[in-house]
Residue frames relative to the residue before (quaternion, step in Angstrom):
aa qw qx qy qz dx dy dz
M 1.0000 0.0000 0.0000 0.0000 0.00 0.00 0.00
L 0.6381 0.5360 -0.2988 0.4650 3.56 1.05 -0.81
T 0.5823 0.5932 -0.3450 0.4360 3.47 1.16 -0.83
I 0.6773 0.4518 -0.2948 0.5003 3.67 0.88 -1.02
V 0.6732 0.5176 -0.3367 0.4068 3.66 0.66 -0.99
T 0.7718 0.3759 -0.1840 0.4788 3.62 1.00 -0.91
C 0.4532 -0.7205 0.4119 0.3252 3.53 1.39 0.34
G 0.7968 -0.4011 0.1396 0.4297 3.47 0.91 1.03
I 0.5143 0.6716 -0.4091 0.3421 3.52 1.33 -0.33
Y 0.6308 0.5048 -0.3439 0.4786 3.61 0.99 -0.69
G 0.6145 0.5396 -0.3613 0.4480 3.58 1.03 -0.60
I 0.6120 0.5132 -0.3364 0.4989 3.67 0.99 -0.69
Y 0.6545 0.5161 -0.3091 0.4579 3.67 0.90 -0.99
W 0.6739 0.4828 -0.2938 0.4758 3.56 0.96 -0.97
L 0.6324 0.4845 -0.3703 0.4778 3.70 0.88 -0.58
Y 0.6342 0.5256 -0.3631 0.4355 3.65 0.96 -0.68
C 0.6849 0.4733 -0.2815 0.4772 3.52 0.97 -0.93
L 0.6450 0.4748 -0.3632 0.4762 3.67 0.96 -0.49
A 0.6269 0.4930 -0.3841 0.4652 3.64 0.87 -0.63
D 0.6369 0.5368 -0.3201 0.4514 3.65 0.93 -0.92
D 0.7193 0.4475 -0.2767 0.4536 3.60 0.86 -0.92
C 0.5649 0.5562 -0.3617 0.4906 3.65 1.17 -0.63
N 0.6572 0.5116 -0.3047 0.4622 3.67 0.82 -0.90
K 0.6978 0.4767 -0.2989 0.4433 3.56 0.93 -0.86
V 0.6544 0.5311 -0.2935 0.4512 3.53 1.06 -1.02
S 0.6973 0.4981 -0.2959 0.4221 3.67 0.80 -0.91
G 0.3096 -0.7221 0.5575 0.2682 3.54 1.01 -0.71
D 0.2852 0.7749 -0.5218 0.2145 3.71 1.14 0.30
P 0.3688 -0.7574 0.4859 0.2330 3.71 -0.66 1.00
N 0.7895 0.2184 -0.1029 0.5643 3.53 1.25 -0.35
P 0.1138 0.8567 -0.4992 0.0621 3.57 0.75 1.02
T 0.5397 -0.5881 0.4789 0.3654 3.58 -1.27 0.19
S 0.4672 -0.6946 0.4664 0.2859 3.65 -0.55 0.97
P 0.5570 -0.6147 0.4221 0.3657 3.66 -1.01 0.75
G 0.6190 0.5543 -0.3474 0.4346 3.63 1.02 -0.75
M 0.6369 0.5318 -0.3213 0.4564 3.56 1.05 -0.91
V 0.5891 0.6049 -0.3275 0.4240 3.63 1.10 -0.97
I 0.6964 0.4767 -0.2523 0.4735 3.50 0.87 -1.18
L 0.6679 0.5348 -0.2835 0.4330 3.57 0.88 -0.95
L 0.6993 0.4539 -0.2811 0.4753 3.45 0.90 -1.04
S 0.5901 0.5865 -0.3532 0.4278 3.60 1.11 -0.77
I 0.6535 0.5323 -0.2711 0.4648 3.53 1.10 -1.09
V 0.7084 0.4942 -0.2543 0.4350 3.51 0.80 -1.17
T 0.7747 0.3510 -0.2076 0.4832 3.52 1.04 -0.76
C 0.5439 -0.6655 0.3645 0.3584 3.50 1.25 0.47
G 0.7482 -0.3867 0.2209 0.4917 3.57 1.12 0.52
I 0.5325 0.6430 -0.4289 0.3451 3.61 1.15 -0.46
Y 0.6567 0.4883 -0.3390 0.4640 3.70 0.78 -0.78
G 0.6004 0.5599 -0.3624 0.4413 3.59 1.18 -0.50
W 0.6096 0.5376 -0.3384 0.4742 3.54 1.12 -0.51
F 0.6581 0.4992 -0.2832 0.4873 3.49 1.04 -0.99
W 0.6512 0.5125 -0.3375 0.4464 3.61 1.05 -0.62
L 0.6083 0.5560 -0.3442 0.4498 3.51 0.97 -0.76
Y 0.6631 0.5093 -0.2988 0.4601 3.54 1.00 -0.79
K 0.6756 0.4767 -0.2447 0.5064 3.52 1.10 -0.90
A 0.6557 0.4966 -0.3396 0.4562 3.61 0.99 -0.58
A 0.5650 0.5625 -0.3950 0.4565 3.54 1.18 -0.37
G 0.6407 0.5285 -0.2997 0.4694 3.54 1.08 -0.82
Q 0.6213 0.5361 -0.3267 0.4689 3.60 1.17 -0.74
I 0.6733 0.4804 -0.2985 0.4762 3.50 0.98 -0.88
N 0.6307 0.5253 -0.3360 0.4619 3.55 0.97 -0.70
Q 0.6224 0.5276 -0.3242 0.4787 3.62 1.10 -0.69
G 0.6368 0.5218 -0.3218 0.4676 3.52 0.98 -0.86
K 0.6592 0.4881 -0.3178 0.4756 3.65 1.01 -0.94
A 0.6393 0.5277 -0.3491 0.4370 3.62 0.91 -0.79
N 0.5674 0.6008 -0.3219 0.4620 3.54 1.13 -0.98
R 0.8000 0.3393 -0.1465 0.4726 3.55 0.78 -0.95
G 0.5504 -0.6670 0.3628 0.3472 3.51 1.24 0.20
M 0.4117 0.7001 -0.4425 0.3801 3.57 1.31 0.48
L 0.5714 -0.5663 0.4623 0.3730 3.55 -1.36 0.34
V 0.2801 -0.7719 0.5532 0.1404 3.56 -0.92 1.00
D 0.2929 -0.7675 0.5480 0.1577 3.45 -1.06 0.89
G 0.2688 -0.8247 0.4663 0.1738 3.70 -0.08 1.10
N 0.7021 0.4709 -0.2888 0.4493 3.60 1.08 -0.52
A 0.3833 0.7647 -0.4663 0.2255 3.67 1.12 -0.05
G 0.6205 0.5619 -0.3187 0.4447 3.46 1.01 -0.99
I 0.6854 0.4768 -0.2734 0.4776 3.59 0.82 -0.98
V 0.6288 0.5236 -0.3437 0.4607 3.62 0.93 -0.66
Y 0.6613 0.5271 -0.2739 0.4581 3.53 0.90 -1.06
L 0.6699 0.5115 -0.2605 0.4710 3.49 0.91 -1.06
V 0.6782 0.4634 -0.3268 0.4675 3.64 0.79 -0.92
L 0.6205 0.5395 -0.3528 0.4466 3.66 0.88 -0.85
A 0.6705 0.5171 -0.2870 0.4480 3.52 0.82 -1.05
I 0.6590 0.5009 -0.3167 0.4632 3.66 0.90 -0.90
F 0.7208 0.3957 -0.2684 0.5019 3.64 1.07 -0.59
G 0.6596 -0.5572 0.3229 0.3876 3.56 1.15 0.45
L 0.6003 0.5687 -0.3582 0.4334 3.65 1.18 0.23
S 0.0806 0.8118 -0.5693 0.1021 3.62 0.89 0.76
I 0.6331 0.5110 -0.3888 0.4324 3.67 0.73 -0.76
V 0.6301 0.5160 -0.3666 0.4497 3.64 0.89 -0.67
S 0.6499 0.5094 -0.3217 0.4633 3.63 0.97 -0.70
Y 0.6200 0.5585 -0.3202 0.4485 3.44 1.11 -0.69
A 0.6466 0.5116 -0.2874 0.4874 3.46 1.03 -1.17
L 0.6571 0.4948 -0.3298 0.4633 3.67 0.77 -0.93
M 0.6707 0.4959 -0.3156 0.4524 3.67 0.88 -0.75
Q 0.6149 0.5566 -0.3177 0.4595 3.47 1.19 -0.87
N 0.6553 0.4933 -0.3318 0.4660 3.53 0.95 -0.94
E 0.6550 0.4680 -0.3622 0.4699 3.80 0.83 -0.66
L 0.6586 0.4928 -0.3406 0.4555 3.60 0.86 -0.71
N 0.6260 0.5149 -0.3514 0.4685 3.59 0.98 -0.56
K 0.5983 0.5451 -0.3579 0.4657 3.63 1.06 -0.68
L 0.7335 0.4352 -0.2679 0.4482 3.60 1.02 -0.78
A 0.5753 0.5986 -0.3922 0.3960 3.55 1.14 -0.28
């Protein structure tokens, strides 16, 4: 709802926070910075955003594996398909739910 009210600005902020949280959870020594995720998504008209969603699912799964939790191998495909059909916000919500479980 806030994304609609703020004309997409909150969506960009949410993407930034998701990217940052995925980097923290995975423990990746060389993660993609959240600012770069936003910039590359804008420059490539959203195509990099699709790639990032798939990659972020792997980062979340790595965080789950590090904590001994059950890993969902299909999450990346689900996030990608949702984004391709214009439902990126649903992918963000699912990712946020998984990150909240890890917190």
